[in-house]
VOBA-1610 file (N, C-alpha, C; in pm, whole numbers, padded with zeros to 5 digits, always signed):
BEGIN
Met+09621+11691+10344Met+09628+11545+10350Met+09592+11506+10508Glu+09528+11413+10520Glu+09480+11363+10660Glu+09580+11283+10738Asn+09625+11324+10841Asn+09735+11248+10938Asn+09650+11135+10985Ile+09717+11025+10965Ile+09632+10896+11034Ile+09742+10851+11150Ile+09869+10881+11146Ile+09960+10859+11251Ile+10021+10988+11272Glu+10050+11034+11398Glu+10111+11151+11456Glu+10205+11120+11560Val+10339+11134+11521Val+10452+11111+11612Val+10506+11256+11656Lys+10504+11280+11782Lys+10564+11408+11832Lys+10670+11405+11936Asn+10783+11440+11916Asn+10887+11455+12008Asn+10920+11316+12081Leu+10911+11209+12002Leu+10935+11075+12057Leu+11075+11054+12103Thr+11097+11012+12216Thr+11233+10973+12271Thr+11234+10853+12346Lys+11328+10766+12318Lys+11348+10645+12377Lys+11487+10617+12423Leu+11523+10586+12541Leu+11657+10565+12595Leu+11667+10416+12642Tyr+11776+10361+12600Tyr+11817+10239+12650Tyr+11938+10271+12757Lys+11922+10268+12878Lys+12024+10317+12970Lys+12034+10468+12955Lys+12159+10509+12905Lys+12169+10642+12889Lys+12177+10693+12746Lys+12166+10579+12650Lys+12189+10593+12508Lys+12053+10631+12446Lys+12028+10711+12361Lys+11913+10755+12292Lys+11893+10667+12169Ala+11801+10588+12172Ala+11784+10499+12032Ala+11690+10573+11957Ile+11606+10672+12012Ile+11521+10754+11941Ile+11528+10901+11998Asp+11552+11005+11922Asp+11606+11131+11971Asp+11513+11230+11928Asp+11401+11257+12009Asp+11313+11372+11976Asp+11252+11366+11830Leu+11194+11258+11796Leu+11147+11230+11672Leu+11010+11262+11655Ser+10983+11347+11542Ser+10839+11387+11507Ser+10820+11375+11346Phe+10707+11306+11324Phe+10663+11292+11179Phe+10530+11245+11182Asp+10467+11257+11059Asp+10321+11218+11038Asp+10314+11110+10927Val+10219+11042+10929Val+10185+10939+10825Val+10051+10984+10768Tyr+10038+10991+10651Tyr+09925+11038+10568Tyr+09836+10920+10544Lys+09703+10945+10537Lys+09595+10843+10508Lys+09621+10803+10358Gly+09620+10665+10333Gly+09628+10620+10196Gly+09750+10613+10131Glu+09860+10642+10203Glu+10002+10651+10129Glu+10088+10530+10175Ile+10189+10492+10089Ile+10294+10389+10131Ile+10408+10476+10179Leu+10446+10476+10288Leu+10551+10556+10345Leu+10672+10464+10361Gly+10778+10485+10287Gly+10914+10412+10301Gly+10980+10440+10442Phe+11024+10363+10519Phe+11064+10398+10641Phe+11214+10323+10647Leu+11314+10423+10613Leu+11440+10366+10583Leu+11558+10406+10681Gly+11661+10318+10693Gly+11771+10355+10786Gly+11864+10242+10787Pro+11983+10264+10823Pro+12085+10151+10836Pro+12048+10067+10962Asn+12116+09958+10979Asn+12110+09877+11108Asn+12140+09959+11225Gly+12043+09962+11324Gly+12060+10034+11447Gly+12023+10174+11428Ser+11947+10226+11337Ser+11908+10353+11310Ser+11797+10391+11410Gly+11724+10288+11466Gly+11593+10318+11543Gly+11465+10304+11473Lys+11466+10232+11354Lys+11342+10198+11287Lys+11250+10098+11348Ser+11302+09991+11394Ser+11226+09903+11473Ser+11177+09954+11602Thr+11270+10025+11683Thr+11223+10080+11805Thr+11123+10189+11788Thr+11129+10257+11693Thr+11016+10365+11663Thr+10887+10277+11627Ile+10883+10188+11543Ile+10770+10120+11514Ile+10694+10045+11639Asn+10797+09990+11724Asn+10745+09920+11828Asn+10688+10019+11934Cys+10743+10144+11936Cys+10692+10237+12019Cys+10532+10292+11965Ile+10528+10299+11840Ile+10400+10333+11780Ile+10296+10235+11817Leu+10343+10117+11804Leu+10247+09998+11824Leu+10222+09984+11985Ser+10276+10059+12060Ser+10270+10039+12205Ser+10326+09903+12266Leu+10422+09864+12188Leu+10501+09736+12236Leu+10611+09767+12311Leu+10657+09893+12312Leu+10762+09933+12393Leu+10725+10070+12467Asn+10761+10081+12576Asn+10746+10220+12648Asn+10848+10307+12598Phe+10825+10443+12610Phe+10909+10537+12580Phe+10913+10645+12673Asn+11037+10736+12681Asn+11068+10808+12786Asn+10990+10944+12772Lys+10969+11004+12643Lys+10901+11126+12626Lys+10838+11112+12479Gly+10743+11203+12474Gly+10669+11216+12338Gly+10526+11174+12338Asn+10474+11191+12226Asn+10316+11153+12201Asn+10290+11090+12080Ile+10215+10988+12080Ile+10175+10926+11961Ile+10016+10917+11953Lys+09979+10952+11833Lys+09828+10949+11804Lys+09804+10870+11672Ile+09697+10790+11690Ile+09661+10710+11564Ile+09515+10730+11543Phe+09471+10776+11423Phe+09341+10789+11393Phe+09281+10915+11481Gly+09377+11016+11522Gly+09350+11131+11603Gly+09330+11096+11756Arg+09367+10964+11802Arg+09352+10935+11946Arg+09489+10890+11990Glu+09504+10908+12126Glu+09626+10880+12195Glu+09641+10729+12188Met+09763+10674+12152Met+09795+10526+12156Met+09835+10486+12282Ser+09784+10364+12322Ser+09834+10298+12444Ser+09825+10158+12444Pro+09891+10089+12523Pro+09883+09941+12521Pro+09745+09878+12526Asn+09648+09951+12587Asn+09508+09910+12616Asn+09413+09954+12497Ala+09464+10029+12396Ala+09380+10075+12291Ala+09343+09979+12195Tyr+09278+09870+12236Tyr+09240+09757+12143Tyr+09153+09793+12034Asp+09074+09901+12046Asp+08999+09930+11928Asp+09076+09982+11818Ile+09182+10062+11851Ile+09279+10105+11759Ile+09364+09998+11703Lys+09405+09909+11793Lys+09496+09792+11736Lys+09421+09692+11648Arg+09283+09699+11646Arg+09209+09611+11562Arg+09219+09653+11431Lys+09246+09780+11409Lys+09257+09845+11272Lys+09391+09845+11213Ile+09487+09767+11279Ile+09629+09773+11253Ile+09661+09635+11217Gly+09741+09616+11099Gly+09812+09471+11064Gly+09941+09500+11079Val+10022+09395+11128Val+10174+09397+11131Val+10231+09259+11075Val+10322+09288+10990Val+10390+09176+10919Val+10540+09194+10960Phe+10585+09115+11057Phe+10731+09133+11076Phe+10810+09046+11002Gln+10944+09075+11002Gln+11039+09009+10913Gln+11044+08873+10929Asp+11045+08825+11044Asp+11056+08687+11078Asp+10916+08618+11062Val+10919+08512+10995Val+10784+08453+10950Val+10729+08387+11088Ala+10592+08418+11111Ala+10524+08373+11227Ala+10397+08307+11203Val+10399+08187+11166Val+10283+08098+11127Val+10286+07965+11218Phe+10176+07899+11204Phe+10173+07771+11286Phe+10206+07650+11196Glu+10311+07575+11245Glu+10349+07472+11155Glu+10249+07352+11128Glu+10164+07333+11235Glu+10066+07234+11233Glu+09928+07268+11174Leu+09924+07385+11125Leu+09795+07445+11047Leu+09833+07453+10896Thr+09732+07427+10822Thr+09761+07453+10682Thr+09741+07602+10651Val+09771+07627+10523Val+09773+07764+10478Val+09640+07830+10507Tyr+09530+07770+10478Tyr+09403+07825+10497Tyr+09366+07840+10641Asp+09404+07736+10728Asp+09367+07747+10862Asp+09464+07846+10940Asn+09585+07866+10898Asn+09668+07973+10958Asn+09611+08104+10939Ile+09570+08142+10815Ile+09498+08271+10773Ile+09356+08278+10858Asp+09302+08172+10873Asp+09167+08174+10943Asp+09193+08194+11086Phe+09298+08142+11148Phe+09323+08174+11281Phe+09359+08316+11303Phe+09438+08383+11233Phe+09485+08521+11258Phe+09367+08601+11233Cys+09288+08581+11129Cys+09184+08663+11080Cys+09079+08657+11193Gly+09049+08539+11248Gly+08958+08509+11350Gly+08986+08593+11482Leu+09095+08630+11503Leu+09138+08711+11616Leu+09064+08847+11612Tyr+09018+08891+11497Tyr+08957+09019+11474Tyr+08821+09001+11419Val+08785+08907+11341Val+08662+08897+11260Val+08589+08775+11327Ser+08480+08794+11381Ser+08401+08669+11447Ser+08298+08621+11346Asn+08252+08708+11261Asn+08137+08650+11188Asn+08191+08562+11081Asn+08145+08442+11073Asn+08204+08327+10988Asn+08185+08364+10843Asn+08071+08419+10797Asn+08059+08439+10651Asn+08159+08563+10611Lys+08162+08663+10704Lys+08261+08772+10667Lys+08403+08721+10671Arg+08442+08643+10772Arg+08578+08602+10779Arg+08623+08512+10672Lys+08528+08426+10606Lys+08554+08333+10499Lys+08589+08423+10368Lys+08504+08527+10352Lys+08541+08630+10237Lys+08672+08679+10249Tyr+08695+08745+10376Tyr+08823+08797+10406Tyr+08947+08695+10379Ile+08923+08584+10419Ile+09022+08467+10405Ile+09059+08453+10258Glu+08949+08448+10177Glu+08968+08432+10024Glu+09022+08547+09954Asp+08989+08662+10007Asp+09034+08784+09951Asp+09200+08788+09977Ala+09241+08751+10093Ala+09385+08743+10134Ala+09460+08650+10046Ile+09399+08520+10034Ile+09466+08432+09960Ile+09472+08473+09814Asn+09369+08535+09760Asn+09388+08583+09616Asn+09484+08688+09605Leu+09489+08775+09700Leu+09574+08892+09701Leu+09728+08852+09698Val+09765+08741+09775Val+09915+08701+09770Val+09940+08568+09670Gly+09835+08541+09599Gly+09852+08428+09509Gly+09879+08286+09567Leu+09798+08265+09672Leu+09807+08121+09728Leu+09692+08032+09706Gln+09615+08054+09595Gln+09511+07961+09566Gln+09519+07831+09551Glu+09640+07787+09502Glu+09684+07643+09475Glu+09754+07579+09598Phe+09752+07664+09703Phe+09818+07606+09822Phe+09750+07605+09952Lys+09617+07624+09948Lys+09527+07640+10071Lys+09546+07513+10165Lys+09572+07390+10111Lys+09572+07267+10190Lys+09717+07233+10235Tyr+09827+07309+10185Tyr+09958+07290+10210Tyr+09979+07341+10358Tyr+10099+07256+10427Tyr+10144+07294+10544Tyr+10264+07383+10523Pro+10318+07474+10610Pro+10409+07561+10594Pro+10545+07501+10559Lys+10571+07377+10611Lys+10694+07298+10585Lys+10694+07266+10442Gln+10574+07254+10368Gln+10572+07219+10220Gln+10596+07337+10135Leu+10601+07452+10191Leu+10604+07586+10102Leu+10754+07634+10092Ser+10776+07692+09972Ser+10899+07753+09951Ser+10919+07890+10026Gly+11041+07950+10025Gly+11054+08064+10113Gly+10969+08173+10060Gly+10934+08189+09933Gly+10856+08278+09878Gly+10720+08269+09918Leu+10674+08147+09911Leu+10540+08121+09944Leu+10506+08147+10093Leu+10615+08109+10163Leu+10596+08136+10314Leu+10585+08289+10349Arg+10667+08364+10294Arg+10662+08508+10295Arg+10507+08549+10257Arg+10466+08490+10149Arg+10331+08546+10112Arg+10218+08496+10217Leu+10234+08374+10274Leu+10145+08335+10373Leu+10158+08423+10489Asn+10279+08470+10526Asn+10299+08555+10647Asn+10234+08695+10622Ile+10231+08746+10499Ile+10160+08860+10477Ile+10008+08845+10477Ala+09968+08727+10426Ala+09819+08700+10419Ala+09774+08701+10566Cys+09843+08651+10666Cys+09796+08639+10786Cys+09788+08763+10864Gly+09877+08851+10827Gly+09875+08992+10888Gly+09774+09084+10826Ile+09721+09059+10702Ile+09641+09169+10656Ile+09503+09104+10626Ala+09470+08983+10660Ala+09351+08929+10637Ala+09225+08987+10675His+09245+09052+10803His+09133+09125+10874His+09109+09258+10808Lys+09168+09299+10709Lys+09159+09423+10620Lys+09190+09541+10726Pro+09296+09552+10772Pro+09334+09660+10864Pro+09356+09790+10790Glu+09318+09903+10840Glu+09349+10048+10787Glu+09483+10076+10773Ile+09566+10029+10870Ile+09706+10072+10870Ile+09776+09934+10865Ile+09874+09908+10790Ile+09975+09803+10781Ile+10125+09831+10797Phe+10181+09776+10891Phe+10325+09767+10907Phe+10388+09647+10833Leu+10474+09669+10746Leu+10550+09566+10665Leu+10693+09579+10683Asp+10760+09484+10740Asp+10897+09484+10787Asp+10973+09381+10697Glu+11041+09437+10595Glu+11135+09359+10514Glu+11047+09232+10452Pro+10932+09260+10385Pro+10856+09140+10349Pro+10908+09067+10228Thr+11009+09125+10151Thr+11062+09054+10045Thr+11196+08984+10062Val+11248+08987+10189Val+11384+08924+10220Val+11397+08781+10172Ala+11490+08754+10090Ala+11536+08625+10047Ala+11426+08560+09974Val+11355+08632+09892Val+11260+08566+09810Val+11302+08559+09653Asp+11243+08485+09581Asp+11277+08478+09416Asp+11208+08605+09368Pro+11258+08637+09242Pro+11192+08774+09175Pro+11048+08752+09160Gln+10984+08625+09123Gln+10859+08620+09097Gln+10768+08638+09219Ser+10813+08581+09337Ser+10750+08619+09459Ser+10757+08764+09499Arg+10879+08819+09486Arg+10896+08961+09514Arg+10792+09040+09429Asn+10779+09027+09304Asn+10695+09094+09221Asn+10545+09087+09259Asn+10517+08959+09303Asn+10384+08932+09342Asn+10350+09011+09478Ile+10446+09006+09579Ile+10434+09082+09692Ile+10404+09231+09683Leu+10497+09290+09586Leu+10489+09428+09563Leu+10365+09475+09490Glu+10328+09383+09395Glu+10198+09408+09324Glu+10075+09402+09446Gly+10092+09310+09534Gly+09980+09292+09645Gly+09991+09418+09732Ile+10098+09486+09767Ile+10112+09597+09849Ile+10042+09708+09788Lys+10080+09731+09643Lys+10005+09850+09580Lys+09864+09812+09572Lys+09816+09689+09558Lys+09668+09667+09567Lys+09611+09705+09691Leu+09680+09677+09809Leu+09627+09705+09946Leu+09619+09868+09954Arg+09712+09937+09903Arg+09705+10082+09920Arg+09581+10139+09831Ser+09554+10084+09704Ser+09456+10118+09623Ser+09321+10082+09683Asp+09321+09982+09771Asp+09196+09954+09847Asp+09172+10031+09969Gly+09269+10125+09994Gly+09252+10223+10104Gly+09332+10213+10219Ala+09416+10112+10231Ala+09512+10087+10342Ala+09627+10202+10342Thr+09671+10222+10450Thr+09795+10310+10478Thr+09898+10222+10506Ile+10021+10221+10453Ile+10117+10125+10468Ile+10253+10198+10511Ile+10314+10137+10617Ile+10461+10178+10647Ile+10546+10061+10621Tyr+10641+10093+10539Tyr+10715+09988+10465Tyr+10865+10000+10501Thr+10930+09900+10562Thr+11070+09909+10570Thr+11139+09792+10490Thr+11249+09837+10441Thr+11328+09751+10352Thr+11465+09803+10332His+11562+09710+10285His+11681+09760+10253His+11700+09757+10098Tyr+11597+09725+10034Tyr+11591+09718+09878Tyr+11540+09854+09828Met+11641+09937+09789Met+11600+10062+09752Met+11527+10066+09614Glu+11546+09973+09542Glu+11466+09971+09416Glu+11320+09951+09447Glu+11284+09878+09545Glu+11155+09860+09581Glu+11094+09993+09644Val+11161+10066+09713Val+11112+10189+09770Val+11072+10288+09641Glu+11171+10283+09539Glu+11133+10368+09415Glu+11014+10319+09345Met+10988+10192+09353Met+10880+10130+09283Met+10729+10172+09345Ile+10734+10165+09472Ile+10600+10154+09536Ile+10585+10280+09637Cys+10687+10343+09693Cys+10660+10433+09804Cys+10610+10568+09755Asp+10526+10632+09811Asp+10479+10771+09790Asp+10571+10868+09856Arg+10625+10837+09976Arg+10712+10925+10041Arg+10811+10842+10112Val+10927+10903+10170Val+11025+10821+10232Val+11082+10909+10347Ile+11094+10841+10461Ile+11168+10894+10582Ile+11300+10812+10603Val+11414+10893+10595Val+11542+10824+10627Val+11581+10861+10770Leu+11612+10757+10848Leu+11648+10753+10982Leu+11782+10728+11011Asp+11849+10790+11102Asp+11981+10750+11127Asp+12012+10791+11277Lys+12065+10703+11364Lys+12102+10740+11502Lys+11970+10801+11572Gly+11857+10756+11536Gly+11744+10794+11621Gly+11679+10924+11564Lys+11731+10981+11465Lys+11682+11107+11403Lys+11654+11105+11249Ile+11548+11170+11223Ile+11523+11198+11085Ile+11629+11280+10999Ile+11709+11226+10903Ile+11790+11305+10828Ile+11751+11356+10698Ala+11646+11302+10654Ala+11584+11342+10517Ala+11435+11281+10508Lys+11355+11357+10443Lys+11219+11299+10421Lys+11159+11372+10294Gly+11081+11289+10216Gly+11020+11356+10104Gly+10995+11238+10007Thr+10957+11280+09873Thr+10943+11180+09782Thr+11074+11139+09724Thr+11079+11024+09647Thr+11209+10978+09604Thr+11291+11088+09518Asp+11213+11152+09438Asp+11247+11267+09351Asp+11328+11369+09437Glu+11257+11409+09552Glu+11305+11514+09630Glu+11434+11465+09712Leu+11435+11354+09748Leu+11553+11301+09811Leu+11671+11286+09724Lys+11646+11269+09588Lys+11763+11262+09494Lys+11825+11397+09483Tyr+11745+11493+09498Tyr+11802+11634+09479Tyr+11896+11679+09598Leu+11878+11592+09704Leu+11956+11628+09832Leu+12103+11565+09812Ala+12121+11460+09725Ala+12262+11400+09699Ala+12349+11500+09620Lys+12472+11503+09663Lys+12563+11585+09591Lys+12597+11533+09453Ile+12582+11396+09429Ile+12590+11353+09296Ile+12461+11387+09208Lys+12502+11442+09084Lys+12388+11473+08995Lys+12384+11382+08872Glu+12496+11339+08848Glu+12518+11237+08718Glu+12618+11146+08745Lys+12616+11021+08706Lys+12722+10910+08694Lys+12735+10872+08558Ile+12859+10870+08518Ile+12896+10823+08371Ile+12994+10690+08397Thr+12949+10585+08332Thr+13049+10456+08340Thr+13107+10437+08202Val+13226+10406+08203Val+13300+10382+08076Val+13367+10241+08081Glu+13342+10154+07984Glu+13423+10035+07984Glu+13534+10043+07901Ala+13664+10062+07957Ala+13781+10069+07879Ala+13886+09998+07946Lys+13959+09914+07864Lys+14057+09824+07928Lys+14178+09901+07967Glu+14227+10008+07900Glu+14346+10075+07939Glu+14342+10215+07943Ile+14339+10265+08061Ile+14351+10416+08081Ile+14465+10439+08187Ser+14558+10521+08140Ser+14688+10552+08221Ser+14651+10633+08340Asn+14739+10627+08440Asn+14724+10708+08562Asn+14727+10853+08530Gln+14809+10889+08414Gln+14817+11020+08366Gln+14667+11081+08315Asn+14615+10992+08238Asn+14478+11018+08181Asn+14370+11031+08307Leu+14378+10946+08395Leu+14289+10945+08515Leu+14297+11080+08587Asn+14429+11114+08603Asn+14441+11250+08670Asn+14393+11359+08591Gln+14397+11362+08472Gln+14345+11465+08363Gln+14194+11456+08379Ile+14131+11340+08388Ile+13975+11332+08393Ile+13943+11402+08534Lys+14020+11367+08636Lys+13977+11445+08766Lys+13964+11596+08765Gln+14045+11643+08658Gln+14041+11775+08653Gln+13943+11841+08566Leu+13862+11753+08492Leu+13755+11806+08390Leu+13655+11868+08471Pro+13582+11978+08405Pro+13482+12050+08477Pro+13377+11963+08531Glu+13325+12000+08659Glu+13231+11937+08734Glu+13256+11796+08774Val+13362+11743+08765Val+13397+11597+08816Val+13404+11604+08960Gln+13328+11525+09031Gln+13329+11510+09171Gln+13431+11408+09226Asn+13420+11288+09166Asn+13494+11180+09205Asn+13493+11076+09091Ile+13611+11006+09084Ile+13632+10893+08988Ile+13675+10768+09060Ser+13653+10650+08993Ser+13729+10523+09036Ser+13742+10444+08901Tyr+13852+10359+08908Tyr+13874+10285+08786Tyr+13921+10145+08832Glu+13862+10044+08797Glu+13889+09902+08846Glu+13837+09807+08755Asn+13917+09706+08725Asn+13879+09590+08636Asn+13819+09641+08499Gly+13885+09749+08443Gly+13848+09810+08325Gly+13712+09880+08322Ile+13668+09926+08452Ile+13547+10005+08456Ile+13579+10130+08520Leu+13562+10240+08447Leu+13574+10386+08493Leu+13452+10437+08515Lys+13428+10487+08660Lys+13311+10547+08711Lys+13331+10699+08744Ile+13257+10782+08690Ile+13291+10928+08724Ile+13151+10986+08770Ser+13150+11059+08884Ser+13034+11123+08933Ser+13065+11278+08909Tyr+12958+11347+08880Tyr+12966+11474+08847Tyr+12869+11558+08945Glu+12895+11698+08953Glu+12816+11786+09037Glu+12691+11849+08971Asn+12681+11824+08825Asn+12559+11882+08768Asn+12539+11769+08651Glu+12437+11801+08570Glu+12411+11717+08452Glu+12421+11771+08314Lys+12510+11866+08305Lys+12514+11936+08176Lys+12650+11899+08101Asn+12635+11863+07983Asn+12748+11834+07887Asn+12855+11730+07938Asn+12815+11665+08038Asn+12931+11578+08097Asn+12969+11456+07998Leu+12866+11399+07946Leu+12890+11288+07853Leu+12953+11327+07724Glu+12912+11442+07673Glu+12992+11502+07553Glu+13132+11538+07588Asn+13156+11585+07711Asn+13312+11616+07745Asn+13383+11500+07760Ile+13332+11394+07823Ile+13412+11276+07838Ile+13430+11205+07715Ile+13338+11205+07620Ile+13359+11132+07497Ile+13462+11207+07411Asp+13460+11343+07431Asp+13568+11430+07341Asp+13707+11403+07407Phe+13711+11377+07545Phe+13839+11348+07598Phe+13892+11215+07565Leu+13819+11115+07562Leu+13855+10974+07520Leu+13903+10983+07365Lys+13835+11054+07301Lys+13868+11053+07150Lys+14001+11126+07131Asn+14016+11243+07201Asn+14136+11333+07182Asn+14259+11259+07236Asn+14224+11164+07331Asn+14353+11098+07398Asn+14366+10953+07345Gln+14284+10926+07242Gln+14295+10791+07165Gln+14286+10686+07272Ile+14172+10695+07357Ile+14152+10585+07446Ile+14029+10511+07400Lys+14060+10377+07366Lys+13947+10293+07323Lys+13852+10254+07437Tyr+13730+10251+07396Tyr+13632+10207+07492Tyr+13512+10116+07438Arg+13461+10018+07512Arg+13364+09935+07452Arg+13228+09991+07479Lys+13197+10069+07595Lys+13063+10113+07623Lys+13082+10240+07709Ile+12980+10334+07698Ile+12977+10430+07787Ile+12834+10474+07803Tyr+12791+10497+07928Tyr+12644+10553+07951Tyr+12637+10638+08084Ser+12522+10708+08073Ser+12509+10799+08187Ser+12386+10773+08255Glu+12381+10792+08390Glu+12266+10778+08466Glu+12254+10871+08595Arg+12123+10880+08619Arg+12109+10977+08739Arg+12137+10888+08862Pro+12161+10953+08969Pro+12182+10892+09110Pro+12045+10804+09150Thr+12072+10681+09190Thr+11958+10606+09241Thr+11937+10632+09390Leu+11826+10604+09447Leu+11801+10622+09579Leu+11904+10543+09664Asn+11959+10449+09617Asn+12084+10370+09687Asn+12180+10467+09706Asp+12220+10543+09596Asp+12329+10638+09606Asp+12294+10750+09709Val+12173+10796+09703Val+12130+10896+09808Val+12143+10842+09960Phe+12093+10727+09974Phe+12092+10656+10097Phe+12237+10656+10157Leu+12332+10604+10065Leu+12477+10596+10118Leu+12533+10747+10140Glu+12487+10834+10056Glu+12545+10982+10071Glu+12491+11029+10203Leu+12368+11003+10239Leu+12309+11061+10367Leu+12361+10990+10476Thr+12378+10852+10478Thr+12396+10773+10610Thr+12549+10724+10609Gly+12622+10752+10508Gly+12759+10708+10513Gly+12784+10575+10460Lys+12896+10537+10425Lys+12933+10399+10374Lys+13001+10299+10475Glu+13018+10343+10598Glu+13077+10253+10681Glu+12975+10125+10732Leu+13036+10025+10745Leu+12953+09909+10790Leu+12881+09932+10915Arg+12754+09876+10931Arg+12676+09898+11054Arg+12664+09758+11119Asp+12648+09736+11245Asp+12625+09600+11306Asp+12471+09571+11279
//
């Protein structure tokens, strides 16, 4: 697979603290790479270094096989960036906003008009061309923000939390648009805290914590890293402490919790667990309304890898 971004031994210090600690990874052409990590893990710092918006203390960054630098404008023209904070002009309409940002890269009028229409169609803003940002809902604003960042048809796109605080319809529209960008040949680096989105659209994932990569691979590969192999949930109003202690001793049980009539059991493998717990409930005459099994989600893996403590 062709490397389109190469990061080697990247280190960034703020005073004496390492925000990025000897970081190395590649981004492959035509993939959607999920770039994940808790707050303060170094995601934004890494991206800003890649874009040459920040100086770094050590390391090497190449894009399209060439050294990246603040003055590498020919490389930067091939990059689109959509930051989490919406950045559009309130005094311009939807169409004029996209026209302005696209015009920074595309001078040919006919070509630019086509690119603007493509961007508007991609994010579903056809009915809102003459609207001003203050007239748009949060979801429509997000879609406008994306259109402004990708209208010049960049080969690499950085998307930072593009679906924050939007309704399900807008989120679905945005995710479908991102997949369309990838199918059109773009390489996408995608940061989000919504793990279900990562499972839906990302080809590969890098998990960052304290400035270091703690895991990388496909979502399925990451799930194998988690100690939890299966989770079983039981809805039962009354389970005694004695029965709970007995369940803890069942084969392969890793952990249990029981709160508000919901029993959750995590296991170390995926063999015969559902059958065993059903037999236990039956033998101990414990009545239950519902019981179901599920594999660990990427969210489970993320918490397993990065811990459950709150981050600033």
